[in-house]
C-alpha positions as CSV (number, residue, x, y, z in Angstrom):
1,M,9.2,-44.5,-29.9
2,F,9.3,-44.8,-26.1
3,L,9.6,-48.1,-24.3
4,V,6.9,-49.0,-21.8
5,S,8.0,-49.0,-18.2
6,L,5.8,-51.3,-16.1
7,A,5.4,-51.2,-12.3
8,V,8.4,-52.6,-10.6
9,K,8.5,-53.6,-7.0
10,N,10.5,-51.1,-4.9
11,T,12.8,-53.3,-3.0
12,T,13.7,-50.5,-0.6
13,M,10.1,-49.5,0.1
14,A,9.1,-48.2,3.4
15,E,6.5,-50.1,5.4
16,Y,3.7,-48.2,7.1
17,K,1.2,-49.7,9.4
18,K,-2.4,-48.6,8.9
19,P,-2.9,-45.9,11.6
20,T,-5.8,-46.6,14.0
21,T,-5.2,-43.7,16.4
22,E,-4.3,-40.0,16.1
23,Q,-0.9,-40.7,17.5
24,E,-0.2,-43.4,14.9
25,F,-1.4,-41.0,12.2
26,E,0.9,-38.3,13.4
27,A,3.8,-40.8,13.4
28,N,3.2,-41.9,9.8
29,F,2.8,-38.3,8.7
30,A,5.7,-36.8,10.6
31,Q,6.5,-33.3,9.1
32,K,9.0,-33.2,6.2
33,K,10.3,-29.8,7.5
34,P,10.1,-29.9,11.3
35,L,10.3,-26.6,13.2
36,M,13.8,-25.6,14.0
37,N,14.9,-25.0,17.6
38,P,16.8,-21.7,18.4
39,T,20.2,-23.3,18.2
40,Q,19.5,-24.8,14.8
41,A,18.2,-21.5,13.6
42,Y,21.2,-19.6,14.9
43,Y,23.7,-21.8,13.2
44,E,21.8,-22.1,10.0
45,S,21.4,-18.3,9.8
46,S,25.1,-17.9,10.3
47,R,25.8,-19.7,7.0
48,C,24.0,-17.0,4.9
49,L,26.3,-14.8,2.8
50,F,23.7,-11.9,2.8
51,C,24.2,-11.5,-0.9
52,Y,23.7,-8.1,-2.6
53,D,20.9,-8.4,-5.1
54,A,20.2,-11.9,-3.6
55,P,19.1,-14.4,-6.2
56,C,16.9,-16.1,-3.5
57,M,14.9,-13.0,-3.0
58,N,14.4,-12.6,-6.8
59,A,13.3,-16.2,-7.0
60,C,10.5,-15.7,-4.4
61,P,7.2,-14.8,-6.0
62,T,6.5,-12.4,-3.1
63,H,10.1,-11.1,-3.0
64,I,10.6,-11.4,0.7
65,D,13.8,-9.7,1.8
66,I,15.4,-13.1,2.6
67,P,19.0,-11.8,3.5
68,L,17.4,-9.3,5.9
69,F,15.2,-11.7,7.8
70,I,18.0,-14.2,8.0
71,K,20.3,-11.6,9.4
72,Q,17.6,-10.6,11.9
73,I,17.3,-14.2,13.0
74,H,21.1,-14.4,13.5
75,T,21.1,-11.2,15.6
76,E,18.3,-12.6,17.6
77,N,15.7,-10.1,16.3
78,I,13.2,-12.9,15.7
79,V,10.1,-10.6,15.9
80,G,11.8,-8.3,13.3
81,A,12.4,-11.2,11.1
82,A,8.7,-12.2,11.3
83,K,7.7,-8.7,10.4
84,T,10.0,-8.6,7.4
85,I,8.4,-11.9,6.2
86,F,4.7,-11.0,6.8
87,D,5.3,-7.5,5.3
88,A,5.9,-9.3,2.0
89,N,3.8,-12.4,2.3
90,W,0.7,-12.6,4.4
91,L,0.9,-16.4,4.5
92,G,4.6,-16.3,5.4
93,N,4.3,-19.1,8.0
94,A,2.5,-21.6,5.8
95,C,4.7,-20.8,2.8
96,G,7.8,-21.5,4.9
97,V,6.9,-25.2,4.9
98,V,4.6,-25.8,1.9
99,C,6.5,-23.9,-0.7
100,P,8.7,-25.9,-3.1
101,T,11.7,-24.0,-1.9
102,G,14.1,-26.2,-3.8
103,E,12.5,-24.9,-7.0
104,L,12.3,-21.3,-5.8
105,C,14.4,-19.5,-3.2
106,E,16.6,-22.4,-2.1
107,G,17.1,-23.5,-5.7
108,A,18.5,-20.0,-6.4
109,C,20.9,-20.0,-3.4
110,V,24.5,-19.2,-4.4
111,Y,25.6,-22.4,-2.6
112,E,23.6,-24.5,-5.2
113,G,25.9,-26.6,-7.3
114,Q,29.0,-25.8,-5.2
115,G,29.0,-28.9,-3.1
116,V,27.7,-26.9,-0.1
117,P,24.2,-27.4,1.4
118,V,21.9,-24.5,0.4
119,I,20.5,-22.3,3.2
120,Q,17.3,-23.8,4.6
121,I,15.4,-20.6,3.9
122,G,11.9,-22.2,4.3
123,R,12.6,-23.6,7.7
124,L,14.2,-20.3,8.9
125,Q,11.1,-18.5,7.6
126,N,8.8,-20.9,9.4
127,Y,10.9,-20.6,12.6
128,A,10.6,-16.8,12.7
129,T,6.9,-16.6,12.0
130,S,6.1,-19.4,14.3
131,H,7.9,-17.6,17.1
132,A,5.8,-14.5,16.6
133,M,2.6,-16.4,16.4
134,K,3.2,-18.5,19.5
135,A,4.2,-15.3,21.4
136,D,1.1,-13.6,20.0
137,V,3.2,-10.6,19.0
138,K,1.0,-7.9,17.5
139,L,2.8,-6.9,14.3
140,F,-0.1,-5.2,12.4
141,K,-3.3,-3.2,12.9
142,A,-6.1,-2.2,10.6
143,G,-5.7,1.2,9.0
144,A,-8.0,4.1,9.7
145,D,-11.5,3.4,8.4
146,N,-11.9,4.9,4.9
147,G,-15.6,4.3,4.7
148,K,-15.4,1.7,1.9
149,K,-16.4,-2.0,1.9
150,I,-14.9,-4.8,-0.1
151,A,-16.4,-8.3,-0.6
152,I,-14.1,-11.3,-1.0
153,V,-15.4,-14.6,-2.4
154,G,-13.3,-17.4,-1.1
155,A,-11.1,-17.6,2.1
156,G,-8.2,-19.3,0.3
157,P,-4.6,-18.0,0.3
158,A,-5.5,-15.3,-2.3
159,G,-8.6,-14.2,-0.4
160,I,-6.9,-14.0,3.0
161,A,-3.9,-12.1,1.6
162,C,-6.2,-9.7,-0.1
163,A,-8.2,-9.2,3.1
164,C,-5.1,-8.5,5.2
165,E,-3.8,-5.9,2.7
166,L,-7.1,-4.2,2.4
167,R,-7.5,-4.0,6.2
168,V,-4.1,-2.3,6.5
169,L,-5.4,0.2,3.9
170,G,-8.5,0.9,6.0
171,Y,-11.2,-1.0,4.1
172,E,-14.0,-2.9,5.8
173,V,-13.8,-6.5,4.5
174,D,-16.3,-9.4,4.4
175,I,-15.1,-12.8,3.2
176,F,-17.7,-15.3,1.9
177,E,-16.4,-18.9,2.3
178,A,-18.3,-22.0,1.2
179,K,-16.6,-24.3,3.6
180,D,-16.3,-24.2,7.4
181,K,-12.5,-23.4,7.6
182,P,-10.3,-20.8,6.1
183,S,-7.2,-21.1,3.9
184,G,-8.6,-23.2,1.0
185,L,-6.3,-25.9,-0.2
186,T,-3.7,-25.0,2.4
187,V,-5.8,-26.9,4.9
188,Y,-8.0,-29.0,2.6
189,G,-5.6,-30.0,-0.2
190,I,-2.0,-30.2,1.0
191,A,-0.5,-33.5,2.1
192,P,-0.5,-33.8,6.0
193,Y,3.3,-34.4,6.1
194,K,3.9,-30.9,4.7
195,I,1.9,-29.0,7.3
196,T,-0.6,-29.8,10.0
197,N,-4.1,-28.5,10.2
198,Q,-3.3,-26.8,13.5
199,E,-0.4,-24.8,12.1
200,V,-2.5,-23.6,9.1
201,L,-5.4,-22.5,11.3
202,D,-3.1,-20.9,13.9
203,E,-1.8,-18.6,11.2
204,M,-5.4,-17.8,10.1
205,D,-6.4,-17.0,13.7
206,Y,-3.2,-14.9,14.2
207,L,-4.0,-12.7,11.1
208,Q,-7.7,-12.3,11.7
209,K,-7.2,-11.3,15.4
210,Q,-4.9,-8.5,14.4
211,L,-6.7,-7.3,11.2
212,T,-10.3,-8.0,12.2
213,Y,-11.7,-8.9,8.8
214,K,-15.0,-10.9,8.9
215,V,-15.4,-14.4,7.5
216,H,-18.8,-15.8,6.8
217,Y,-18.4,-19.6,6.7
218,N,-20.7,-22.1,5.0
219,H,-21.8,-19.3,2.8
220,S,-21.7,-20.3,-0.8
221,I,-22.4,-17.8,-3.6
222,T,-24.3,-19.7,-6.2
223,T,-27.0,-17.4,-7.6
224,A,-27.3,-14.3,-9.7
225,E,-29.4,-12.7,-6.9
226,Q,-26.5,-13.2,-4.4
227,I,-24.1,-11.6,-6.9
228,A,-26.4,-8.6,-7.4
229,D,-26.7,-8.2,-3.6
230,I,-23.0,-8.2,-3.2
231,E,-22.5,-5.7,-6.0
232,N,-25.1,-3.3,-4.4
233,K,-23.5,-3.5,-0.9
234,Y,-19.8,-3.4,-1.7
235,D,-17.5,-1.0,-3.5
236,A,-15.4,-3.7,-5.1
237,V,-15.3,-7.5,-5.2
238,F,-12.3,-9.9,-5.1
239,L,-12.7,-13.4,-6.5
240,G,-10.5,-16.0,-4.8
241,V,-12.6,-19.0,-5.7
242,G,-9.9,-21.4,-6.7
243,I,-10.7,-24.3,-9.0
244,G,-13.3,-26.9,-8.8
245,A,-13.6,-30.7,-8.2
246,T,-11.5,-33.3,-9.9
247,A,-12.3,-33.3,-13.7
248,T,-13.9,-36.4,-15.2
249,L,-11.9,-38.6,-17.5
250,G,-14.8,-40.0,-19.5
251,L,-13.8,-43.6,-18.8
252,E,-16.2,-46.5,-18.7
253,G,-16.7,-47.4,-15.1
254,E,-15.6,-44.0,-13.7
255,N,-18.7,-43.8,-11.5
256,K,-18.2,-47.1,-9.7
257,D,-17.7,-47.2,-6.0
258,G,-14.1,-47.1,-5.0
259,V,-13.2,-44.3,-7.5
260,I,-12.4,-40.8,-6.1
261,G,-10.7,-37.6,-7.1
262,A,-7.3,-36.9,-5.6
263,V,-8.3,-33.5,-4.2
264,E,-11.4,-35.0,-2.6
265,F,-9.2,-37.9,-1.2
266,I,-6.7,-35.5,0.3
267,E,-9.4,-33.3,1.8
268,D,-11.1,-36.3,3.4
269,L,-7.7,-37.4,4.8
270,R,-6.9,-33.8,6.1
271,M,-10.3,-33.6,7.9
272,K,-10.6,-37.2,9.2
273,H,-7.0,-38.4,9.7
274,H,-6.9,-42.0,10.9
275,K,-10.6,-42.5,10.4
276,V,-10.2,-42.7,6.7
277,D,-10.0,-46.3,5.5
278,V,-7.5,-46.8,2.7
279,P,-7.6,-50.4,1.3
280,A,-4.6,-52.6,0.5
281,R,-4.3,-52.0,-3.3
282,V,-4.5,-48.5,-4.7
283,V,-4.0,-47.1,-8.3
284,V,-3.3,-43.4,-8.6
285,I,-3.8,-42.0,-12.1
286,G,-1.8,-38.8,-13.0
287,G,1.7,-37.3,-13.1
288,G,1.5,-34.1,-11.3
289,N,2.3,-33.0,-7.7
290,T,-1.2,-33.9,-6.5
291,A,-0.8,-37.4,-7.8
292,M,2.5,-37.7,-5.9
293,D,0.7,-36.6,-2.7
294,A,-2.2,-39.0,-3.1
295,A,0.1,-41.9,-3.8
296,S,2.5,-41.3,-0.9
297,E,-0.5,-40.6,1.4
298,S,-2.0,-43.9,0.5
299,A,1.2,-45.7,1.3
300,K,1.4,-43.9,4.7
301,M,-2.2,-44.9,5.4
302,G,-1.1,-48.6,5.2
303,A,-1.8,-49.5,1.6
304,K,0.5,-52.4,0.7
305,N,0.5,-51.9,-3.1
306,V,0.3,-48.4,-4.5
307,T,0.7,-47.9,-8.2
308,L,1.3,-44.5,-9.7
309,A,0.2,-44.6,-13.4
310,Y,1.1,-42.0,-16.0
311,R,0.3,-42.0,-19.7
312,R,3.7,-40.6,-20.7
313,D,7.3,-41.3,-19.7
314,R,9.0,-40.2,-16.4
315,E,10.6,-37.1,-18.0
316,S,7.3,-35.8,-19.1
317,M,5.6,-35.8,-15.7
318,G,4.6,-32.4,-14.3
319,A,5.5,-33.2,-10.8
320,Y,8.7,-31.8,-9.2
321,G,11.5,-34.3,-9.1
322,F,11.7,-34.2,-5.3
323,E,8.0,-35.0,-5.0
324,Y,8.3,-38.1,-7.2
325,K,11.4,-39.3,-5.2
326,F,9.4,-38.8,-1.9
327,A,6.6,-40.9,-3.3
328,I,8.9,-43.7,-4.4
329,G,10.5,-43.5,-1.0
330,T,7.2,-44.4,0.7
331,G,7.0,-47.5,-1.4
332,V,5.0,-46.3,-4.3
333,Q,5.5,-48.2,-7.6
334,S,5.6,-46.5,-11.0
335,L,3.8,-47.3,-14.2
336,F,4.8,-45.2,-17.2
337,N,3.6,-45.0,-20.8
338,A,0.2,-46.5,-19.8
339,T,-3.1,-44.7,-20.2
340,P,-6.4,-45.8,-18.5
341,V,-9.1,-47.1,-20.8
342,E,-11.6,-48.6,-18.4
343,I,-12.2,-49.0,-14.6
344,V,-13.3,-52.6,-14.2
345,G,-15.5,-54.2,-11.6
346,N,-19.1,-55.1,-10.9
347,G,-20.5,-52.0,-9.2
348,K,-17.2,-51.5,-7.3
349,A,-13.8,-50.9,-8.8
350,T,-11.6,-54.0,-8.8
351,G,-9.0,-52.8,-11.2
352,V,-8.0,-50.4,-14.0
353,K,-7.5,-51.5,-17.6
354,F,-4.6,-49.7,-19.3
355,A,-3.3,-49.5,-22.8
356,K,0.4,-49.1,-23.4
357,T,1.4,-45.9,-25.2
358,E,4.1,-44.6,-27.4
359,V,4.9,-41.3,-29.1
360,R,4.6,-41.6,-32.9
361,D,5.0,-38.6,-35.2
362,G,5.1,-36.3,-32.1
363,K,1.7,-37.6,-30.8
364,L,0.9,-39.9,-27.9
365,Q,-0.9,-43.0,-29.2
366,N,-2.1,-46.2,-27.8
367,I,-0.3,-49.3,-28.9
368,P,-2.8,-51.8,-30.5
369,D,-3.6,-55.0,-28.6
370,S,-1.5,-53.8,-25.6
371,E,-4.2,-53.7,-22.9
372,F,-3.6,-55.1,-19.5
373,T,-5.3,-54.7,-16.0
374,V,-3.8,-53.6,-12.7
375,D,-6.0,-55.0,-9.8
376,C,-6.9,-52.6,-7.1
377,D,-9.5,-51.7,-4.4
378,L,-9.3,-47.9,-4.8
379,V,-8.7,-45.7,-7.8
380,I,-7.6,-42.1,-7.2
381,K,-7.9,-39.7,-10.2
382,A,-5.2,-37.0,-10.0
383,T,-6.0,-35.7,-13.5
384,G,-6.6,-32.1,-12.9
385,Q,-9.6,-30.1,-11.7
386,G,-12.5,-28.5,-13.4
387,K,-12.7,-24.7,-13.5
388,Q,-15.4,-22.4,-12.0
389,A,-17.0,-21.4,-15.4
390,A,-20.5,-21.9,-14.1
391,F,-19.9,-19.5,-11.2
392,F,-18.2,-16.9,-13.5
393,D,-21.3,-17.1,-15.8
394,L,-23.3,-15.4,-12.9
395,I,-21.2,-12.2,-13.3
396,K,-21.6,-9.9,-16.2
397,D,-18.7,-9.0,-18.5
398,L,-16.1,-11.5,-17.1
399,E,-13.9,-12.8,-19.8
400,L,-12.2,-16.2,-19.6
401,D,-9.2,-17.5,-21.5
402,N,-9.3,-20.7,-23.6
403,K,-8.5,-22.7,-20.4
404,K,-11.5,-21.2,-18.6
405,R,-9.3,-19.1,-16.3
406,L,-10.2,-15.5,-15.5
407,K,-8.5,-12.9,-17.6
408,V,-6.9,-10.2,-15.5
409,N,-4.6,-7.2,-15.9
410,L,-1.4,-8.5,-14.4
411,E,-0.5,-5.0,-13.2
412,N,-3.4,-4.9,-10.7
413,Y,-5.4,-8.2,-11.1
414,Q,-8.5,-6.4,-12.3
415,T,-10.8,-8.5,-14.4
416,T,-12.7,-7.3,-17.6
417,N,-15.5,-6.3,-15.3
418,P,-13.8,-3.3,-13.5
419,K,-15.6,-3.9,-10.2
420,Y,-14.1,-7.3,-9.9
421,F,-10.5,-8.3,-9.1
422,A,-9.2,-11.8,-8.9
423,G,-6.2,-14.0,-8.0
424,G,-5.1,-17.5,-7.1
425,D,-6.0,-20.6,-8.9
426,A,-9.0,-19.1,-10.7
427,V,-6.5,-16.9,-12.5
428,N,-3.3,-19.0,-12.7
429,G,-5.0,-22.3,-13.2
430,G,-3.3,-24.0,-10.2
431,A,0.0,-22.8,-8.9
432,E,1.5,-22.6,-5.4
433,V,0.2,-21.0,-2.2
434,V,2.9,-18.3,-2.5
435,N,1.6,-17.3,-5.9
436,A,-1.9,-16.9,-4.6
437,A,-0.6,-14.9,-1.6
438,Y,1.2,-12.5,-4.0
439,E,-1.7,-12.1,-6.4
440,G,-4.2,-11.4,-3.5
441,K,-1.9,-8.7,-2.1
442,I,-1.3,-7.0,-5.5
443,A,-5.1,-7.2,-6.2
444,A,-5.8,-5.4,-2.9
445,Q,-3.4,-2.6,-3.9
446,G,-5.1,-2.6,-7.3
447,I,-8.5,-2.2,-5.7
448,D,-7.2,0.7,-3.6
449,A,-5.7,2.5,-6.6
450,W,-8.9,2.0,-8.6
451,L,-11.2,3.3,-5.9
452,N,-9.0,6.3,-5.4
453,L,-8.6,7.4,-9.0
């Protein structure tokens, strides 16, 4: 049996004033990993041991040659360092700041556990790529036209990485994007203190200017007729459609005013900044990284009482430990072993009714007669996102797994319909930007191999 942990006031909580101007918003959402200056980069790069068979490189999903680019920074070959990074990861700038480096490259650093700070690999990566972008250094060009055309559905990290790789290989590329900006969740779904809108879009502009792929914005693909048209016009198709809106919980009162999905909440905040009104009392339901983002963002938007509620215990949360600590540091309160059973209120949410939970015979169960209510003005559901099964039904012979993710050959990311390749969240179910960048690149190489059999 697990004890129930109720919300406890964080006596060391940070206090954030509700931002009313862009300047106040930027102050509340100061970057967690600010850009290094040249002196910082020089001294940090001097600490690297340039390991043979470096564990940091093996821990990176895109296998960037980390010792090489750090050595290039230290020898003041900053452009060379940027080239090394982008050669491996087309979204090398964004990944330098949004990657969970403590779980990946930096977590594998040989300094880890030795009482020595690990190398700040992510910030060095961001430093080098930002330098090349600001100087508008031309690192790449499209390959000689090979006469073949590829369609990409979705301008998220996987789609952009696929487009860049295909252009280098000489393919004409058209991207069809439902929204009005590129990069998917990188600009729409990542907390603003991790990366700014401008930095994301600057990288997108930098890549598109050099590689000249076309992006058709506000262009949703929603009908079988559109799919047939694409199949007739293009030699292959890459699906980088991500995952859908926040999944429903099936709770009574879930459709009341004042209830929103976490992804939708974060997108609204990313696009509108200080113009978003976050009330004083917020309940965030969920235990993943998105829940942590939504909770800490609510606090930074001036909410005075933010409760993060999870149905299991702390150790069972899916969120990275550092994300949870960051949320608590903003003043968020924790509520464990509590599952929502109803959203209460007359037309508008005024609270969430919970039942205490325990694990009995290996199964999570509600404790009888244990219900209680947490008052709030806003409920944010961070309970996972729906998949794109309805879209996939438009395409013949696509097979999905039991979690409604696209089945692909992991060697080349080809789907069960050979004309279609896929990557990103539609395949992995919701991983990191760096995973999507890797999958898009490998899929592009798979397309090239398939069309040249």
